[in-house]
N, C-alpha and C positions, 0 to 999 in steps of 0.2 A: 345304569348299573354296569352294563357291558362296555368296557373300554374297547377302543379300536386297537386291535393287536397288530401293530405294524413293525415290530422288531424282526429283523432278519437274522439268520443264523451266522452268516459269515460276511467278511468285509473284503475290501479291495486289497491288493497285494501291498506288503510293506517293503520299503527299500531295504535291501540287504538281507531279506529273508529268502523264501523260496521263490523261484521264478514262476510266472503264471503262464507264459507262452500264449497259446491260442486255446487253452482249455477252459474248463468249467469255472475257473476262478475269475474269468472275465464277466462283464455285466452288460446287458443290452441297454442299460440306462433306465430312463423313466417310461419307456414305451410298454412292451408286453410285460405282464406280471402274472404270476400264478396265483389265482384266487385272491384278488386284492380286497375282497370284502372283509368285514368283521363279523360275518354271520357264521353260525355253526356249519361245518361242511356237509353238503349233501352226499348221497351215495356216489354220484359221479365225481365230485371233487375229491372225496377220500380215495376213490379208486385210482384216479389220475395221480394223486400224491403218492400212493403206495407203489404204483408202477414206476413213477419217476425215481423213487428211492432205489428200487431193485435194479432197473435198467441202467441208471446212471452209475450206481455203485459198481456194477459189473463192468461197465464200459471203461472205467478209468482205473481198473486194477493194473498192476504191472504186467508185462508180457508173460512172465513166468512167476507164479505165486510161491512164496515160501510157506512153511507149515502154518504159521500164525495167520497170514493173510487168507489162506484157504479156509482155516477154521472160522475166522470172523465173517467171511462171506457166507459160509454155510449157516452161521448163527443168524445173520440178517434174514436170509431166506426162510429158515425154519421158524423164526420168530413170528412171521406173519400168521402161521397156522396156530400160534398160541394166543396172540393178542389182538388180531384183527377182529372187529365187531361182528358178532352174530353169524348169519348164514355164510358170509364170506369166509369166515374162519373155518367153518365146516367143509366148504368146498375146497379151500386150499389144503386142509388136512387130508382130504381124500386124494388130492393130487400128489401130495408128498408121500403118501403110502403106496402109490403105484410103483411097481417093482423097477421099471426102467428108470423112472425119475430118481429113486433111491440110489441106484448104481451110478447114474450120471452125475448126481450132486456130489457123491463121494469121490468121483473121479475128476473133479475140477482141479486142474493144475495150471491152466493158462487163462489169460483174459478172454480168449476166444471160447474156451470151454464154458466160462461163466456166462458170457453173452448168450450162447446158444441154449443153455439150461433155462435162463430167464425167458428167452424168446419162446421156447417150447411151452413153459408153464403159462405164459401170458396167452398163447394160442389155445391152450387147454381150458383156461378159464373162459375165454371168449366163446369157445365151442359149447360150453355148458350154459352160458348166459345169453349169448347171441348166436345160436346155431346157424342162422342164415347169413351171417357176416363172413366175408372172405377171410381166410387166414392171412396174416401179415408175413412178408409183403405179398400183396396180391399178384405181383409180377412173377412170383415163384410158382404160382399155379398149383399149390398144394391144397387138396380138398380139406375143408374144415372137419369133415368126418374123421380124418386121420388123427385128429387130436382129441377125439371123444374118449371119455373115461370108459365108455361101453365097448370101445375097440379092444381086441385081444392084447395089443401092445401099442399104445398111442405113440405113433411116429418115433421110433427109436432113432436117436441122433446118429448112431453107428450106421444106419441104413443110407445116409446121404453120401452122394459122390462129391468129389472135391469141388466141382463147378457149382453145384447147388449150394453147398456149404458156403462158398465164398460169396455167392449172390445174396444169400441171407445175411451174412455178416456185413456186406456192403449196405444193405437196407437198414439193418439195426444201427450201424455206425452213423449213417446219415441222419437217422431219427434222433439219436441220443448223444452224439459226440460233436462238440464244437471244433471240428477239425479244420474248418476253413476260415476261422476268425469270426468276428461278430457280424450279425445281420444289421443292415443299415436302412432297410425299408421302413417307412412310417407305418407303424403297427399300433392297433388300438386295444386288442383284446388277447391276452396271452393264452387263455384257455381255448381259443379258436384256432391257434396257430400251428400246433404240433411242431414247435421249434425245439432244437436241442436245448436242454436246460442251461441257463447261466447260474451263477452262484446265488442270485436272488431267488430264482425258481427253485433251485435245489434246497436252499435253506427253508423256504416256506413249505416245500413238500415234506421235508423231514419233520418239521415241527407239527405240521398238520397230521401226519401219521402218528407221531408220538403222543400228542395231546389228545387227539380224538380216540385213539386206542385206549388211553388211560381212563377216560370218563365213562366208557361203556363196559369197564371191567365189572365182574361180580364183586360184591362187598368184600368177600374173602377170596382173593385170587389163588389159583393153584400155584404150586411151587414152580412149575414150568413157566407160568405167566410172569411171575416175579423175576425169575432168572432171565427171561427174554428181554425185559427192560434193562437189566444190568448189562447183558450181552450187547444190546443195541448201542449203549453209550461206549462200551469197550470197542465196538466196531468203528464208531466215529473216530475214536482215538487212533485206530490202526489203519483204516482203509477209506476214510471219508474222501470223496473224489477231488475236492479242492485242496491242494497241498498247503497253500497259505493259510486257509481256514483251519486245516488240521493242525498246523503249527500253533495257531492261537489257542485252540482247544487244549493242546498238550501242555500249555503253560500252567493251567490250573486244575486239570482233571484229577491229578493224583494228590490234590490237597487232602490233608488228613480228615478234616471235618466233612468234606464232600464224600469221600470214600466211606466214612463211617455211616453217613446217612443213606448212601446207596446200599450198604450192607444191611441196614436195619429195615429196609422196605419189606413189609409183609401184607399190608392192607391196601385196598383201593385208594383210600385217602392218602396213605403214605406215598404211594407211587405218584399220584397226582401232584402232591406237594414237592416231591423231589424233581419231577419234570419241570414244574413251574420255577423252582429255584434255579435249576440248571439253565433254563432259558434266560432268566434274569441275570445270571452270572455271565453268560455269553454277551448279553446286551450291555451290561455294565462294563465289561472289558472293552467293547467297541467304543462306548462313550468316553471312557477314560483315555483311550488312545486317540481321541479327537476325530474318529472316523464317522460317528453317527451323532451329529450335533442336534438332530431333530428327534432322536429316538427317546422314548419314555419307557420306564419299567412298567410291567403289568402287575396288577390292574392300574390303569392311569389315574383313576380317581383317588387312589390311596396315597399318591405323591410319595412313593418310596424313594429313599435316597440311595444313590449308587454305591455309597460307602458300605452299605449293608450287604452288598453282593460282590464286592471286589475280593478277588482271591489272588495272592495271599492278602489277608485282611490288613487294613490300616492299623497301626499300633494302638491308636486311641479310640478307634471305633471297630469293634469286632464284627466278623462276618455273621450274618443272621443265622441262627440255629433253628432247626425244625423241631427240636425237642419241646414237648408240651410244658407250659409253665405250671409249677405246682400250686395247689390251693387257689386256683382261678386267678393267678397273678397276671400282671400286664406284660406285654411283649417287651423283651429286651434283646440284646445281641446274643444272649445265652438261651433264650426260649421263645416260643410262639404261643401267645394266649389262645384259649379255646375260641373266643369270639373272633379274633383276627384270623385264626385258622379256618373257621367256618366261612368267614367273609371271603377269603381267598378261594376256598373250594367252590363257593357259589359263583364267583366270578369266572373261574375256570370252566365250570359247567355251563354257565350262560354263554360263554364264548364258543365252546366246542361241542356242546351236546344239544340235540334236537329232542323236544318233548316226545316221548314214545319211540325214540330211535330213528334210524335213517332207512329202515326197511319199510317205507311208506310212500305213497304217491307224491306227497308234498304239493297237492293241488287242492284248493279250497275255493270253488266257484259255484255260484248258483246256476240253475238252468237258465236258458235264454230269457232275458227280462224285457228286451225291446226288439223292434224290427231292426234288421241290419242297417247300418248307416249308408247314406248315399255315397256315390263314387267320390264326390268332392267334399263330403261332410267330415269335419274334424271329429275326433273321438277324445272325450275326456275320461280318463281312467282314474277312479277314486276308490282307494282301499281304506277302510276304516277298521280299526282294531279296538274292541271294547270288551267289557264284562257286563253281564246282564244286570248286576246289582251295583254297579259303579255309579255313584250319584253324579259325578262329573261327566261321565260318558252320556248319561241320560240328558243332562242339561245341554251338552254339545249337540246331541242328535236332535233335540227339540228345536234348536236354533237353525239347523240346516234342513229339517224335515220337509219344508215346503219346496225346497229346491231339488229334492230327489225325484226327478222325473226324466223320462227318456230324452226329451229335448231341453237341454240345459242352456240357460242364457244368463249373462251377467254384463255389468257395465263397469268400465274403468277408463279414466281419463276422457270421459265423454264419448267413448266408443263402446258399442254393444258387440259382444262376442257370443257365438252360439256353437254348440257341439252336441253330439250324441253321447249321452252319459253311460258309462260302464261302471256302475257302482257295485262294490263287493264288500260284504260285511263279514268280519272275522272275529272269533272269540279268543281271548287270552287266558290261559290257565295252565295247569300242571297235569302231566301224565306220568305216573310213577311205574306204569307197566309198559306195554308196547302198543303199537298201532293195532296189531292183530288181537292183542289181549290187553285192553286198556285197564288202567287203574286211575281214574280221573279224579282230580281234586280242584274244584272251583275255589277261587280266592276267598269269596265271601260265604263259603260253606255249601252244604248239599242243596239248599233251596235254590241257590244261584245256578247250580248244575242242572236242576230240573228246568229252570227258566231258559237256560241256554239250549237245552235239547228242544224245547218247544219253539224257540225263536228260529233256530236253524232248520227245524222242520217246516216252519212257515215259509222260510226262504226257499226250501226245497220244493214245496207243493204249490205255492202261490207267488211265483216270481214275476209274472207278467205285469208290466207297468208298475213294478215295485209295490204290489199289493201287500206284501209281507211287512213293508215299512209302516203301514197303518196299524198292524198288530203290535209291532215293537214300540211304536210311538205311544200306544195306549198303555202297554206294560210299563213304559218308562215314566209315566206320570207320577208314580209312587213306587220307587224301586224297593221300598221296604216290604211291599206286598207281593213281590215276585215270588212264586208264580200263581198266587191266589186269584189274580184277576184274569187268568187265561180264558176261562169260559166267556166272560163278558167281553173281553178284547177280541176274541175270535168272532163273536156275534157282530160286534161293531165293524170288524174288518171284512165281514162277508165270508167267513171261513167256516169249514166244518170242523168242530172241535174233535169229533171222533177220529178224523183223519190226522189231526195234529198229535193226539194222544197215541194213536197206533204207531205213528212214525217215531215218536219219542221213545216208545217202548222197544220198537224193533230196530230202528236205524239211528236213534238219537245219539247213542254212545259212539258209533262210528263217525257220525257227522262232527260231534264235538272233538273227538280225538284227532280227526283230520284238521280241524280248525286250530286246535292248540299246537299241533305239530307245525303247521304252516306258519303260524305267528311266531313261534320260537325260531324257526329257520330264517325268517325275515329279520330276526334280531330285535323284535318288539319287546320292550320292557317297561313301557309307559302307556297307560290308557287314559283318555283316548289318544290314539295316534292316527293321523291321516297321512297317506302316501299318495301323491298326485303324479299321475303318468309314470309310475314305477320308480321315480327318482327323487321327487321333492317331498321331503318328510317334514310334517308339522306336528308337534306334540301339544296337546291341548287345543283350544279353539281361540286363537287371537282375534281381537276386534276386527282386524283387517283381513279375515279369512277369505271373504268374498273377493277382495282385491288379489289375494295370493292365487286363488283358483283361476280368476280371470286372466291374470298374467301368465299362468301356465297354459291356458288355452291359446293365448296369443303367441307364446314362445316355444312350447314343447309339444302341444297336441298335434297329431298327424292324421291324415286321411288314411283309409284302408290300404291304398297302394303304397303310401309312404311308410306305413308300419311294416309292410311286407319287406320292403327294401331294408329298413332298419334291422328287422329280425334276421335277415340274411347276412348282415355285415357286423352285427354287434352281438356279444354274449350278454347273458343276464347280469345285472349289476345290483348292488345293494342300494337302497335309498340313500340320498345324501343326508348330511347332518341336519338337524332341525334348524329352521331359520331363526334369526335373532329375535323375531317377534314371538316365537313360541316359548313355552315354559321349558326349563331344563329339568333334569331328573331330580335335582335337589329340592324342587318344589318352589324355588324362588321365582319371582316374576321380573322379567326384563322390563326396563323402563319404557320400551316401545310398545308393550302390551297394555291392554286395557284392564284395569282391575274390576271394572263394573261388568264387563260383558265377556270376559275370558274365563270359562271354567278351568279350574286348576287341574292338570292331569294327575291321575292316580298311578302310582307305581305298584303293580300288583304284588302283594305279599307272596312269598313262596315258602315252601317247607325248608327248614334249615338243613344244612348239609349232613347232619347226623340223623335226619329222619324225624325230628320233632315236628309235630303238626301245629299249625296255627289254630286258634280256637275256632270251632265250627258250630253252626246251629244244630239243634236237635231236629229230627224230622217228625212230622205227624201227618196223618192222612186226612185229606179234606175231600168231601164228596160234593161236587156241584154238577150233577148230571153224569159225570165221569169221575172216577177216583183219580186224584192227582196228589203227588207228594208235595208237601209244602212245609215251610218252616214254622215251628211253634214259637221259636225265639229268634229274632233277627238282630245280628250284631253288625255294626258298620264302623268303618274307619272314619275318624273325624276328618273333615275336609282339609285340615292343615297337616294331617299326618301323612307322610310319604314313606311307604315301606319299600324295602328293596326285595326283589325276588330272591329267595334262597331255595334253589331247587334241591330236592332230596336226592341223595345218592341212589342210583338204581343199579341193579345187578342183573346180568343175564339176558339183556335185551337181544332179540333176534334182529340184528341190524344188517346193513347193506351187503350185498354181494360185491365182489371186486369188479366194479365196472371199469372198463378200459377207457 
């Protein structure tokens, strides 16, 4: 479902247009990249993107700003307080209301003024979120407490002497401005580098900030929020740091249809669609200029034609309109059908939104399951993403159940390989609330949600030697009866049913919410999905799964010492694309897979973008020693049916603080 969004905002310089010099319109090339995954941004990624937007925009302003440039810079800064998700918005709003900041932002007349205002605001956020962290730059020796909102006047810029001010400007410029040309070192992870942004970093940062802010809006945004999105695109037109890129944007931004659609934005969906269209217009422009020969429009699976997004439009093929088609009509260049609109919205949310928001730990691990591995013992990390009533998940888990033990061994090419297994079970579903205040929706209905609470509680209380897998294996024997067999399965697995039920009632919602959030953050949209050693992704269970795992032990598993080295030198990455032997999201089977022994993966259904619910089971109470919720009517997806997740629009999530 979720296409890999790899379109960038801006391109290499064009001959005869504006010169690039040594500024941000240069490119590091294929080495460091800002958040190169296709997963929804975490709090850290979104925070870095937002600060990249603010610092870089300030750093590349002209030495002296005219009235329009000063106004647009102020709009970009103030817009964060309107559209940034959740708690971060509240914090930024508090900072913008602080009296010295109000005066300093109004007084911005030069590039140095702008740099210092953003520098001060960043340190104020850091003081609130990371009070023990040294203020930037550490060499300036300014106590973090000076930037606290609790201070009588948080570090007035007017209090700095000329030497301190220049020292700070030197540090800010070194961090955010490509003054010395391009870096040539061999670099592997952009997020680990703190390099001055190039045009690729900057483009990704802007789109990350724009799209992520749009998907966490309330259903009916405030007038200020709507206006902030308009002002953000106006600011790109006037002060985007890359002059060549800004020139490309100016060619089409004042198109009559685009401007009309910008002016008609009123709802969350309307803003999301305008941002989506604007991004595709930028991409189509680069494709037509021959700069991005590998770029695809988003969503990739829709196979959209660039002619629908070329501005000005081709005479024979009009520019795509966002106007809804009347009478449930089909999409044409004059209107967008409701079905296609919901499909686009669901893909946007799948790409940019985490279930339950980004104000959550994004950690989903069981307590210790095995003794620590030996010094020279390899570790096999296996994450599996399932749903409690997914029949293909149950079949896959049954086939691997006997191998889930601390000492994992397999054979390939006549060689035996062994490793300490780190197996982690995750659930996939929907959270239309927040992590702190969940509104959970299991794909197969309420009875599945009860089952998932119990199974994650088994994982929580009976992790040693994977005892909980005996409980889950028993429950999986007939998924239509989940959770009715919980008492019997708990008995067979040697578990105390009262412990499981108490956990399900007290902690089950939190455990499931955390699992749903983690799975969506990892970009999982097919169940079952296996991820081996954090990188190798397999959808479904191909016949050669054992060989796949064994090969990963041989090639990518590491000892504890090797993992520590890797963790220090590499940032987290998204799992790679499914191997050719696995099933694709369309549900078709590759010729290299086995039809006999490869359960077909299920694509979890999701709520439609307008909030319509999939059909769910009714609940009834069943008493078997302890009262359990269970389904009176169980409805299942046929094995051949592959549904696409359609996440419901959410509003008002309390999401991430501005992490630096």
